[in-house]
C-alpha positions as CSV (number, residue, x, y, z in Angstrom):
1,M,0.0,0.0,0.0
2,R,1.2,3.4,-0.9
3,R,2.1,5.8,2.0
4,H,-0.3,8.7,2.4
5,D,0.6,12.3,3.4
6,F,-0.5,13.3,6.9
7,E,-3.3,15.8,6.6
8,P,-3.9,17.5,9.9
9,G,-6.9,19.4,8.7
10,K,-8.9,16.2,8.3
11,L,-7.9,15.2,11.8
12,V,-9.2,18.5,13.1
13,V,-12.5,18.1,11.2
14,G,-12.9,14.6,12.6
15,L,-12.3,15.7,16.1
16,V,-14.8,18.6,15.7
17,L,-17.5,16.3,14.4
18,L,-16.8,13.8,17.1
19,G,-17.1,16.5,19.7
20,G,-20.4,17.7,18.2
21,C,-21.7,14.1,18.2
22,A,-20.7,13.7,21.8
23,A,-22.5,16.9,22.8
24,Y,-25.7,15.8,21.1
25,L,-25.4,12.3,22.7
26,A,-24.9,13.9,26.1
27,A,-28.0,16.1,25.5
28,A,-30.1,13.1,24.4
29,H,-29.0,11.2,27.4
30,G,-30.0,14.0,29.7
31,S,-26.6,14.5,31.3
32,W,-26.0,17.8,29.7
33,H,-28.4,20.4,28.4
34,F,-27.6,23.2,26.0
35,P,-29.6,25.0,23.3
36,A,-29.2,23.2,20.0
37,Y,-28.4,26.4,18.1
38,A,-25.4,27.0,20.3
39,L,-23.5,24.1,18.7
40,L,-23.6,25.5,15.2
41,P,-21.2,28.4,15.8
42,V,-18.9,26.1,17.6
43,L,-18.9,23.7,14.6
44,A,-18.3,26.6,12.2
45,A,-15.4,27.8,14.3
46,G,-14.0,24.3,14.3
47,F,-14.3,24.1,10.5
48,C,-12.5,27.4,10.2
49,L,-9.7,26.1,12.4
50,A,-9.5,23.0,10.2
51,G,-9.2,25.2,7.1
52,L,-6.4,27.2,8.8
53,V,-4.6,24.0,9.8
54,S,-4.9,22.7,6.3
55,F,-3.5,25.9,4.8
56,L,-0.6,25.9,7.2
57,A,0.2,22.3,6.4
58,F,0.1,23.2,2.7
59,V,2.4,26.1,3.1
60,I,4.9,24.1,5.2
61,R,4.8,21.2,2.7
62,R,5.4,23.6,-0.2
63,S,8.3,25.4,1.5
64,R,10.0,22.1,2.3
65,A,9.6,21.0,-1.3
66,R,11.1,24.2,-2.6
67,G,14.0,24.0,-0.1
68,A,15.0,20.4,-1.1
69,D,18.4,20.2,-2.6
70,P,18.2,18.8,-6.1
71,D,21.8,17.5,-5.9
72,G,20.9,15.2,-3.0
73,P,22.3,15.2,0.5
74,G,25.8,16.5,0.9
75,G,25.7,18.5,-2.3
76,R,26.8,15.6,-4.5
77,R,24.7,14.1,-7.2
78,P,23.5,10.5,-6.3
79,L,25.0,7.7,-8.4
80,D,22.6,6.1,-10.8
């Protein structure tokens, strides 16, 4: 199987959705009461945070790719 790039934005989205599900489950169980409309701004903020994290990961990945030495490590071309 081919290796996948780590995408932290998807991790943040998953954690935000799991948190929202846990909040609704707690409200359904009766252990926590909150107005249902209060969760929507929290989810929107979480999605904005995920977008920011994805953008930062993209910028870091791009800067590392640009900074890679085309001659290989040590400044010498690798032997074919």
